[in-house]
TORDRENSE-687720 format. One record per atom (N, C-alpha, C, O, CB): x, y, z. Coordinates in steps of 0.2 Angstrom, whole numbers, plus 2048, in hexadecimal, padded with zeros to 3 digits. Glycine has a CB too. Layout:
<atoms>
XYZ;...
</atoms>
This chain:
<atoms>
9888CC0CC;9818CC0CD;97E8D20CF;9808D60D3;97F8C60D2;9798D40CB;9768DB0CC;9718DA0D3;96D8D60D4;9718DD0C6;9728DF0D7;96E8E00DD;9678E30DC;9678E80D8;9728E30E3;9628E10DF;95C8E40DF;95C8EA0E3;9608EB0E8;9568DF0E1;9588EF0E1;9588F60E4;9548F70EA;9548FC0ED;9578FB0DF;9518F20ED;94D8F20F3;94D8EC0F7;94E8E70F4;9468F40F1;94B8ED0FD;94B8E7101;9458E20FF;9408E40FC;94A8E9109;9478DB100;9428D60FE;93B8D7101;9368D50FF;9458CF100;93B8DA107;9348DB10B;9308DF107;92A8DF108;9358DE112;9328E4102;92E8E80FE;92B8E40F8;9278E70F5;9338EE0FC;92E8DF0F7;92B8DB0F1;9258D80F2;9238D50F7;9308D50EF;9208D90EE;9198D70EE;9198CF0EF;9158CC0F3;9158D90E8;91E8CC0EB;91E8C40EC;9208C20F3;91D8BD0F5;9238C10E7;9248C60F6;9268C40FD;9208C5102;91F8C1106;92C8C80FF;91D8CB101;9178CC105;9118C7104;90E8C5109;9148D3103;9108C50FE;90B8C00FD;90D8B9100;9088B6102;9098C00F5;9138B80FF;9158B1102;9158B1109;9138AC10C;91D8B0100;9168B710C;9168B7114;90E8B6116;90D8B311B;9198BD116;90A8B9112;9038B9114;9018B1113;8FD8AF117;8FF8BD10F;9038AE10E;9018A710D;9048A3113;90189E115;9048A4106;90A8A4115;90D8A011B;9098A1121;90789D124;9148A311C;9078A7122;9028A9128;8FC8A5127;8F98A212C;9018B0128;8F98A5121;8F38A1120;8F489A122;8EF897125;8F08A2119;8F989711F;8FA890121;8FB88E128;8F888A12B;90188E11D;8FF89212B;900891133;8FA892136;8F888E13B;905896135;8F6897135;8EF898138;8EB892137;8E889013C;8EC89E135;8EA890131;8E688A12F;8E9884133;8E5880136;8E6888128;8EF883133;8F287D136;8F187C13E;8F0877141;8FA87D135;8F1882141;8F0882148;8E988114A;8E787F150;8F288914B;8E4881146;8DD87F147;8DC878148;8D687614A;8D9882142;8E0873146;8DF86C146;8E486914B;8E986B14C;8E086913F;8E286314E;8E685F152;8EC85D14E;8EC85C148;8E3859155;8F285C151;8F885A14D;8F7854149;8F9854143;8FD858152;8F384F14B;8F2849147;8ED84A140;8ED84613C;8EE84414B;8EA850140;8E585113B;8E7858136;8E385A132;8DE85213D;8ED85B138;8EE861134;8EF86012D;8ED865129;8F5863137;8F185B12A;8F185A123;8EB857120;8EB85611A;8F7856121;8E6855124;8E0852121;8DA856120;8D685411C;8DE84C126;8D985C123;8D3860123;8D5867121;8D986A124;8CF85F129;8D186A11C;8D287111B;8CB873117;8C986F113;8D8873116;8C8878119;8C287A115;8C387C10E;8C887E10C;8BF880119;8BE87B10A;8BE87C103;8C0884102;8C48850FD;8B787B100;8BD888106;8BF88F105;8C6891107;8C9895103;8BA89310A;8C988E10C;8D088F10E;8D488C108;8D988F107;8D188C115;8D2886106;8D6883100;8D68880FA;8DB8890F7;8D387C0FF;8D188A0F8;8D088F0F3;8D48950F4;8D88970EF;8C98910F1;8D48980FA;8D889E0FB;8E089C0FA;8E38A00F8;8D78A0102;8E28960FD;8E98940FC;8EB8930F5;8F08950F3;8EA88E100;8E68900F1;8E888F0EA;8E88960E6;8ED8970E2;8E288B0E7;8E489A0E8;8E48A10E4;8EB8A50E6;8EE8A80E2;8DE8A50E6;8EC8A40ED;8F28A80EF;8F98A40EC;8FD8A80EA;8F38A70F7;8F989E0EB;8FE89A0E8;8FF89D0E1;90489E0DE;8FD8930E8;8F989D0DD;8F98A00D6;8FC8A70D6;9008A80D1;8F289F0D3;8FA8AB0DA;8FD8B20DA;9048B20DC;9088B60D8;8F98B60DF;9068AE0E1;90D8AE0E2;9118AC0DC;9178AE0DB;90F8AA0E8;90F8A60D9;9128A30D3;9138A80CE;9188A90CB;90E89D0D1;90E8AC0CC;90E8B10C7;9138B70C9;9178B90C4;9078B40C6;9138B90CF;9188BE0D1;91F8BC0D0;9238BF0CE;9168C00D8;9208B50D3;9278B30D2;9298B20CB;92F8B30C9;9278AC0D6;9258B00C7;9268AF0BF;9288B60BC;92D8B60B8;9218AC0BC;9248BB0BE;9268C20BC;92C8C40BE;9308C70BA;9208C60BE;92E8C30C5;9348C50C7;93A8C10C4;93F8C50C2;9348C30CF;9398BB0C3;93E8B70BF;9408BA0B8;9458BB0B6;93D8B00BF;93A8BB0B4;93B8BE0AE;93E8C50AE;9438C70AA;9348BF0AA;93D8C90B3;9408D00B4;9478CF0B5;94B8D30B2;93C8D40B9;9498CB0BA;9508CA0BC;9548C70B6;9598CA0B4;9518C50C2;9518C30B2;9548C00AC;9558C50A7;95B8C50A4;9518BA0A9;9508CA0A6;9518CF0A1;9568D40A3;95A8D709F;94A8D20A0;9578D50A9;95C8DA0AC;9638D70AB;9688DB0AB;95B8DC0B3;9648D10AB;96A8CE0AB;96D8CD0A4;9738CC0A3;96A8C70AE;9698CE09F;96B8CE098;9708D4096;9728D4091;9668CD093;
</atoms>
């Protein structure tokens, strides 16, 4: 298996994913335990959807690149 030439922390997809994790934890701490999955603002939801789309695109590009290098 071919090794990537840089640490995973340098990958944009990893950085974006970590930002999303931070967003989720920050939002979750704003609500009581019993309500954490019930309430989220429309703006926060939209930000999370956009971040998810960006991470998905980055991961798909990374997968295509790795598959191309393995041929």
